[in-house]
C-alpha positions in Angstrom: 32.6 116.7 71.2 30.5 119.9 73.0 31.9 123.4 72.8 32.5 125.8 75.4 31.9 129.4 75.9 32.9 131.9 78.3 31.4 135.0 77.3 32.8 138.1 77.9 31.2 141.8 78.3 32.2 144.7 76.4 31.0 148.8 77.0 32.7 149.3 73.9 35.6 148.3 71.1 38.5 148.6 73.0 37.3 146.5 75.9 35.5 143.9 73.5 39.0 143.7 72.0 40.7 143.3 75.6 38.0 140.3 76.6 39.0 138.8 73.1 42.6 139.2 74.1 41.9 137.9 77.7 40.6 134.7 76.5 36.6 135.3 75.4 35.4 132.9 73.5 32.7 135.5 72.3 31.7 139.3 73.7 28.4 140.9 73.6 28.2 144.6 73.5 25.8 147.1 72.5 24.9 148.7 69.3 23.8 151.8 68.1 20.4 151.5 70.1 17.7 149.7 71.9 19.9 147.6 74.3 19.2 146.9 77.8 22.2 149.5 79.1 21.0 152.8 77.4 24.4 154.7 78.4 26.7 151.7 76.3 26.1 152.6 73.0 28.5 151.6 69.9 28.4 152.6 66.5 27.8 150.2 63.3 31.3 151.0 62.5 33.0 149.9 66.0 31.0 146.7 65.7 32.4 146.0 62.2 35.5 146.4 63.5 35.2 144.3 66.7 33.6 141.7 64.9 36.9 141.2 62.4 39.2 141.2 65.2 37.5 138.1 67.2 36.7 136.3 63.6 40.6 136.2 63.9 40.5 133.7 66.7 36.8 132.3 66.3 35.5 134.2 68.2 31.8 135.5 67.9 30.1 139.0 68.6 26.5 138.5 70.4 25.0 142.2 69.8 22.7 143.3 72.0 19.4 144.6 71.0 17.3 143.5 74.4 14.5 146.0 75.1 11.1 146.0 74.4 9.7 148.5 71.5 7.1 150.7 70.6 6.0 150.5 66.7 8.5 152.9 65.5 11.2 151.9 67.1 10.2 148.2 66.1 10.6 149.0 62.8 14.3 151.1 63.5 15.5 147.8 65.1 14.4 145.9 62.5 16.4 147.6 59.6 19.0 148.4 62.6 19.0 144.1 62.9 20.2 143.9 58.9 22.8 146.6 59.7 24.3 144.7 62.5 24.5 141.6 60.5 25.9 143.2 57.4 28.9 144.8 60.4 29.5 140.6 60.7 27.6 140.5 64.1 27.5 136.4 65.1 24.0 136.9 66.7 21.4 139.2 68.4 19.9 139.0 71.7 16.8 140.4 71.5 13.9 140.2 74.1 10.7 141.8 72.0 8.9 138.8 70.4 7.3 141.6 67.8 10.8 141.0 66.2 9.9 137.9 64.9 6.3 139.1 63.4 8.3 140.0 60.3 11.5 139.7 58.2 14.9 139.6 60.2 18.3 138.9 58.7 19.8 135.0 58.6 21.0 135.6 62.3 21.5 133.8 65.2 18.9 134.8 67.5 19.5 134.4 71.5 17.0 134.9 73.6 17.5 137.8 76.7 16.9 136.7 79.6 14.8 140.2 80.1 13.2 137.3 78.8 12.8 135.5 82.6 13.8 132.2 80.8 13.1 129.9 83.7 11.4 127.1 83.3 11.4 123.8 80.9 8.2 124.5 78.8 9.4 128.3 78.3 13.1 127.4 76.8 11.1 124.6 74.4 8.7 127.1 73.7 11.9 129.4 72.4 14.0 126.6 70.5 10.6 126.1 68.6 10.3 129.3 67.7 13.8 129.8 65.9 15.9 131.1 69.2 19.7 129.3 68.7 20.6 130.2 72.2 18.9 131.0 75.8 20.3 133.2 78.5 18.6 131.6 81.7 17.3 133.5 84.3 19.9 133.7 87.0 17.6 132.3 90.4 17.8 129.2 88.6 19.2 126.2 90.5 21.7 123.4 88.9 18.5 121.1 89.1 16.2 123.4 87.8 18.9 123.9 84.8 19.2 120.0 84.5 14.9 120.0 83.6 15.5 122.7 81.3 18.4 120.9 79.3 16.1 117.5 79.4 12.8 119.3 78.2 14.4 121.2 75.0 17.4 119.0 74.0 19.0 121.7 71.5 19.0 125.0 72.0 22.4 125.8 73.6 21.7 127.3 77.5 23.7 130.5 78.6 24.4 131.2 82.2 25.9 133.9 84.1 28.3 133.2 86.1 29.9 136.6 87.8 28.9 140.1 88.2 25.7 141.7 90.0 22.5 140.3 90.5 19.4 141.7 90.0 17.5 141.2 92.9 13.8 140.9 90.9 13.2 138.2 88.4 15.1 139.8 84.8 12.7 141.3 82.4 9.4 140.9 85.7 11.1 143.8 87.8 8.9 147.0 87.3 10.2 148.6 90.5 12.8 151.5 88.8 9.2 152.6 86.1 7.0 152.6 89.3 9.2 155.0 91.3 10.8 156.5 88.6 9.2 156.1 85.7 12.5 154.8 83.9 12.3 151.1 82.9 14.6 148.4 82.7 12.7 146.7 80.3 13.5 149.9 78.2 16.9 150.0 79.1 16.8 152.9 81.8 16.7 150.9 85.4 17.0 153.4 87.8 19.0 150.9 90.3 16.4 151.0 93.0 17.7 147.7 94.8 21.0 149.9 94.8 20.0 152.5 97.1 19.0 152.7 100.7 15.6 151.5 102.3 13.7 150.9 105.4 12.1 148.3 106.0 8.5 147.7 108.9 6.9 145.6 110.3 2.7 145.0 110.1 2.5 147.2 113.1 4.8 149.5 111.7 7.7 149.2 113.8 11.2 149.6 111.9 13.2 146.5 111.3 15.7 148.4 109.1 16.6 152.2 109.0 18.2 153.6 105.7 19.6 150.2 104.7 20.4 148.7 101.2 18.2 145.5 101.6 17.7 144.8 97.6 21.4 145.0 97.0 22.0 141.7 96.2 26.1 140.6 96.4 28.0 139.8 93.1 27.8 136.3 91.3 30.6 134.1 91.6 30.2 130.8 90.5 33.9 129.5 90.4 33.2 126.7 92.3 30.7 125.4 90.4 31.7 125.2 87.1 32.0 121.7 86.5 28.5 121.7 87.7 27.0 123.8 85.3 29.2 122.2 82.4 27.3 118.8 83.4 23.7 120.2 84.1 23.7 121.3 80.3 25.3 125.1 80.2 27.2 125.4 77.1 27.9 129.5 77.4 29.3 131.4 80.4 28.6 134.7 81.0 30.7 137.2 82.6 27.9 139.9 83.5 29.2 144.1 83.3 28.5 145.6 79.9 29.0 149.0 81.8 32.6 148.0 83.8 35.9 149.0 82.7 38.7 147.7 80.9 41.1 146.4 84.0 37.5 144.7 85.3 37.1 142.9 82.3 40.7 141.9 81.6 40.9 140.8 84.9 37.5 138.3 85.8 37.7 137.0 81.8 41.3 135.7 82.5 40.1 134.3 85.8 37.5 132.2 83.7 39.5 131.5 81.1 41.9 129.7 83.0 39.5 128.0 85.2 37.7 126.8 82.3 40.1 125.9 80.3 41.8 123.4 83.7 38.1 121.4 83.2 38.4 121.7 79.5 42.2 120.1 79.4 40.9 117.2 81.2 37.6 116.5 79.4 38.0 114.8 76.0 34.4 115.2 75.9 34.5 119.1 75.5 36.6 121.8 73.6 37.0 125.6 73.5 34.5 127.3 70.7 37.6 129.9 69.7 41.2 129.4 69.8 44.7 130.3 70.3 46.4 130.7 73.1 46.4 133.4 76.1 49.2 134.5 78.4 48.5 137.0 81.0 51.8 138.9 82.7 49.3 139.3 86.0 48.1 136.7 87.7 43.8 137.3 87.9 42.2 137.5 91.2 38.4 138.6 91.5 38.3 139.8 94.9 40.7 143.1 93.6 38.1 144.4 91.2 34.7 145.6 91.8 32.4 143.2 93.4 29.9 143.7 95.9 31.1 140.3 98.1 30.3 137.1 96.1 27.3 134.9 96.7 26.4 131.5 94.2 23.3 132.9 94.9 20.0 130.2 94.6 22.5 127.6 92.8 22.0 124.5 95.3 18.4 126.1 96.8 20.4 126.9 100.2 18.7 129.7 101.4 20.8 132.9 102.3 20.9 136.6 103.3 22.4 137.3 99.2 22.8 141.0 99.9 25.3 142.8 101.6 23.0 145.6 103.8 25.4 147.7 104.6 27.1 149.1 101.7 25.5 149.2 97.5 29.2 149.4 96.0 32.7 148.1 96.3 34.1 148.4 99.7 37.2 145.9 98.9 39.2 143.0 100.2 39.9 142.7 103.8 43.8 143.7 104.8 43.6 144.1 108.3 43.0 145.9 111.4 44.3 149.4 112.8 46.1 149.5 115.8 46.4 153.2 116.3 47.0 156.6 114.4 50.0 158.8 115.1 49.1 162.4 113.6 48.8 161.7 109.5 50.5 158.0 109.8 48.0 154.9 110.3 49.5 151.9 112.2 48.0 148.3 111.0 48.1 144.7 112.1 47.7 143.2 108.3 46.7 140.0 107.5 49.4 137.6 106.1 50.4 138.2 102.8 49.4 141.6 102.4 51.2 144.1 100.9 50.1 147.9 100.8 51.1 149.9 98.5 51.3 154.1 97.0 48.3 154.9 96.0 46.4 152.4 97.3 42.6 153.0 98.2 41.2 152.0 101.9 37.9 151.9 103.3 36.5 151.5 106.6 33.0 151.3 108.0 32.5 154.5 110.7 30.0 153.2 111.6 27.1 149.4 110.6 26.0 151.1 107.1 28.4 153.9 106.5 31.6 153.7 104.8 34.4 156.1 104.3 38.1 155.9 103.1 41.1 157.4 101.5 43.9 156.5 99.8 47.6 156.2 100.9 50.1 159.3 100.4 52.8 156.8 101.5 53.4 153.8 102.4 56.3 153.8 105.5 56.9 150.4 106.3 55.3 147.4 106.2 52.5 147.9 109.1 52.5 152.0 108.7 51.0 154.5 105.8 51.1 157.8 105.6 47.8 160.3 104.6 48.2 163.6 103.8 44.9 164.5 104.4 43.5 165.4 108.1 41.7 162.2 109.7 38.9 161.6 111.7 39.1 159.7 114.7 39.1 155.9 114.1 38.6 153.1 116.8 41.6 151.1 117.1 40.6 147.6 116.0 38.8 149.0 113.1 38.6 146.7 110.1 40.1 148.1 107.1 38.9 147.2 103.2 41.5 147.8 100.0 39.2 149.0 97.3 42.2 150.1 95.3 45.6 147.5 94.7 47.3 150.4 92.7 50.6 147.8 92.2 47.9 145.0 90.8 45.8 147.6 88.4 49.4 149.2 87.1 50.1 145.6 86.2 46.4 145.6 83.9 48.3 147.4 81.0 47.3 147.0 77.2 50.1 144.6 77.1 49.0 142.5 79.8 47.1 139.9 77.6 48.5 138.5 74.7 46.7 136.0 72.5 48.3 134.1 69.5 47.6 131.6 67.1 49.8 129.1 65.3 50.5 129.3 61.9 51.4 126.6 59.5 53.5 127.5 56.2 54.8 127.1 53.1 56.7 128.6 50.8 56.6 127.0 47.0 58.1 128.3 43.6 55.8 127.9 39.9 57.5 128.7 37.0 56.7 131.9 37.0 56.8 133.2 40.4 56.9 132.7 44.6 53.4 131.2 46.7 52.7 130.7 50.0 49.7 128.6 51.5 48.9 127.0 54.9 46.5 127.6 57.4 46.1 128.4 61.2 44.3 127.0 64.2 41.0 128.3 62.3 41.4 127.9 58.9 42.1 124.3 59.8 40.8 122.3 56.5 40.5 125.3 54.4 44.1 126.2 53.0 44.9 129.4 52.0 46.7 130.0 48.7 48.8 133.3 47.3 50.7 133.2 44.0 53.0 136.5 42.4 54.8 136.2 39.4 58.4 137.7 39.6 59.4 140.4 37.2 62.0 138.2 36.4 63.1 134.8 36.8 66.7 133.9 37.6 67.9 131.6 39.9 69.8 133.0 43.5 73.7 132.5 43.4 73.7 131.6 47.5 70.9 129.4 47.9 71.6 129.6 52.1 71.4 133.4 51.9 68.0 132.9 50.0 66.9 130.3 52.5 67.7 133.1 55.5 65.8 135.7 53.7 62.5 133.8 52.6 62.8 132.4 56.4 63.7 135.7 57.8 61.0 137.6 55.8 58.1 135.3 55.6 58.4 134.5 59.2 58.0 138.4 60.6 54.9 138.6 61.8 55.5 140.7 64.8 52.0 143.2 65.4 50.2 139.8 64.1 48.0 137.5 66.3 50.5 134.3 64.8 53.1 132.9 66.0 54.9 130.9 63.4 54.9 127.0 64.2 56.1 125.4 61.3 57.3 127.0 57.8 57.9 124.6 55.3 60.3 125.5 52.3 59.8 123.8 48.5 62.4 125.4 46.0 62.5 123.4 43.0 63.6 126.7 40.9 65.7 128.6 43.8 64.5 131.6 42.0 65.8 135.2 43.1 63.4 137.3 45.1 63.7 140.8 46.1 62.9 141.4 49.7 60.3 143.7 49.3 58.2 140.5 47.4 58.6 138.6 49.9 57.2 141.0 52.5 54.1 141.9 50.1 53.7 138.0 49.6 53.4 137.8 53.7 51.4 140.5 54.1 49.1 139.1 50.7 48.8 135.8 52.8 47.7 137.6 56.5 45.0 139.4 54.5 43.5 137.0 52.5 43.7 134.8 55.9 41.6 137.8 57.3 39.2 137.7 54.6 38.7 133.5 55.0 38.2 133.9 58.5 35.6 136.5 58.2 34.0 134.3 55.4 34.5 131.0 57.6 32.4 132.9 60.5 29.6 133.5 58.5 26.7 131.7 59.5 23.5 131.6 57.8 20.3 130.7 60.4 17.1 131.3 58.6 14.2 132.5 59.9 10.3 131.9 57.8 8.0 133.6 60.2 5.0 131.9 58.9 6.6 128.4 59.4 6.2 129.6 63.0 2.1 129.4 63.0 2.0 126.1 64.7 4.1 126.9 67.6 2.3 127.6 71.1 3.3 130.5 73.6 4.6 127.7 76.9 1.9 127.3 79.1 3.5 129.0 81.6 3.1 132.4 79.7 -0.3 132.2 78.9 -1.4 134.2 81.9 1.3 136.5 82.5 -1.2 140.0 82.7 1.1 143.2 82.2 4.2 140.8 82.9 4.5 139.7 79.0 6.0 143.2 78.5 3.6 143.7 75.1 4.7 147.1 73.6 3.9 147.0 70.3 1.1 145.8 67.5 3.1 143.1 66.3 4.3 141.8 69.6 0.8 141.6 70.9 -0.6 140.1 67.4 2.7 137.0 68.2 0.5 136.3 71.4 -3.2 136.0 70.0 -1.5 134.0 66.8 0.5 131.9 69.3 -2.0 130.8 71.4 -2.8 133.6 74.5 -6.8 134.5 74.7 -6.5 137.9 76.3 -3.5 140.3 76.1 -3.3 142.7 77.9 -0.3 146.0 77.6 3.2 146.4 79.3 3.4 147.6 82.4 5.1 150.9 80.9 2.2 151.1 78.6 -0.4 151.0 81.2 0.4 151.4 85.1 -3.2 151.2 86.2 -4.7 153.1 89.3 -4.2 150.2 91.3 -1.1 148.7 93.0 0.6 145.9 91.1 3.6 143.5 91.6 6.4 144.9 90.6 9.0 142.8 91.6 9.6 139.1 92.4 12.7 137.7 93.6 14.7 134.8 95.6 15.4 136.8 98.0 13.1 137.4 101.4 13.3 140.2 103.9 11.0 138.1 105.7 13.9 135.3 106.1 16.6 138.0 106.5 15.0 139.1 109.8 14.0 135.9 111.2 10.0 136.5 110.3 10.0 133.1 107.6 6.8 131.2 108.6 8.7 128.0 107.3 12.3 128.2 108.4 11.8 130.6 111.9 7.6 128.9 112.7 6.7 133.1 112.5 3.6 134.3 112.1 2.5 135.2 108.5 2.6 139.0 107.6 3.1 141.5 105.3 5.8 144.1 105.9 6.5 147.6 104.3 9.2 148.9 102.2 10.2 152.5 102.3 12.3 154.0 99.4 12.5 157.7 99.4 9.1 158.4 99.9 7.6 155.5 98.3 6.3 152.5 99.7 5.1 148.8 98.9 4.5 145.7 100.6 6.7 143.3 101.4 4.8 139.2 101.3 6.4 136.5 100.3 5.3 133.2 98.2 6.3 130.4 100.5 5.4 127.6 98.4 8.1 128.9 95.8 10.1 130.5 98.1 10.0 133.9 96.8 9.7 137.5 97.9 7.1 139.9 96.4 6.6 143.3 96.6 3.5 145.4 95.6 2.8 149.1 95.0 3.4 151.9 95.2 0.6 152.0 98.3 -0.1 154.6 100.4 1.6 154.7 104.0 0.2 152.6 106.2 -1.5 153.6 109.0 0.9 152.3 111.7 4.0 153.4 110.3 4.2 157.5 112.4 7.9 158.5 111.3 
């Protein structure tokens, strides 16, 4: 039976717990340092607490250690890896192959998407190098995933299914480093893809001014989950390690529902963790932050994957404005839309200028009052809701509950009492606790004794358990003080917790000397600076495993000549009707301006990819 994992993000301990309660089978989170989100660190104590919490449901914690490292940092990261293992982490997500060239704890290694895991030979190499799971590149199609699965039989494949998309191929984007010196591979991406840019043709004619030309819509693979499973994906990843708790709760619950529907109808599939999740709200991805949705390159269908008009959350379309009277807005709302006090509304003042305000008071089904002064808004303007106050109010701490079924048997010994049983996680590993009575006397009222035992042992409030069955094996009918029954229950729950942590502790031995015959993938032999070699150990690793000539990482040596800083499936030639293949347009280079910096935009039509090269000097043909 194949295990299916829903993998949710967490910026901190509370978000991680929320993800687990909302149905995640695993959570990925940053540790104290060296994660690809420099603004989302967590202490070892928080990691330890989250691991303990997750393990009660058979869920796992993956810790991101996925930046490239200098020599000093590499030693510190290696030490941190051992500390994370001791804290209970189940897997490390790594980018820097220098970590393989030395000692590591016996923990699963997952290949970060920052390694650009996009070809069959690369995934086969990762499998041979000891990786248990590979986070696939976001731009892969179903066909490409199938080809990878056919080439690498054992390594688990993980795919993003929801959230922000990087416009550049992961681990191979140097745009931020080129302009600001802040490197995505060092966890400091400046997100220049989300700022306004201008585009010029080869004659200097402006094609777009101050538009968000590289800001991709968000991924949403709801409709493609079955295909992804059949293609070989085992882990379904929600992006969002900087997202808030409400986002994590809503999106995790959404994909839990969708995956469970598939698992329930497929006898060859099972969940990778345990427990039943119930929510007091109806999950809806459209009500959480998104930039509009796309399936990206899943079916190799060419499209404009970006939203040129806004880099952030515009909101759900709710209807059109019919007029304004003083501070009152009049709407023609779409069917099913209801406004609430505190809703945030947006509209476009111009093609790429978004404005908005908060509803102060809903007057009736079609009218809302705004206390602030309103500018002129043309009747017929489309409105969007970026905050549904009623929906967000439903996303409380108690709105996601996850419970495990507990089966118990209370029994008596010659000198005392005992409790044994298991839950779904410890199936086949029965836990037993016993306690000696200070005095062994038969209870005068057997019925009252039974009621006391049932009441005290079954008191599971404040735990994650739901009592499915409590058997009573009363051979002596010993009288038991109620305090002892409470202590017995607590002892059992604590031993159950400890047992689950022990059962979750897997050992994956890493022996660098056994990797000596493993060769780097052919597709990686001539990467140049794109191999991201930032330390001596990584350099040794590449040389030992077949690469003839290594080149330092871009972050170490940017050089004096323009370089390819971004390669993407998103193509500006296509978006502006200039594709030589699809539009029959003559082949030409374009120029992209970000701030005061210019990049040459070319295309590789054979692989349908756009390339940004630079920085370049301002072209003579551009006059403004």
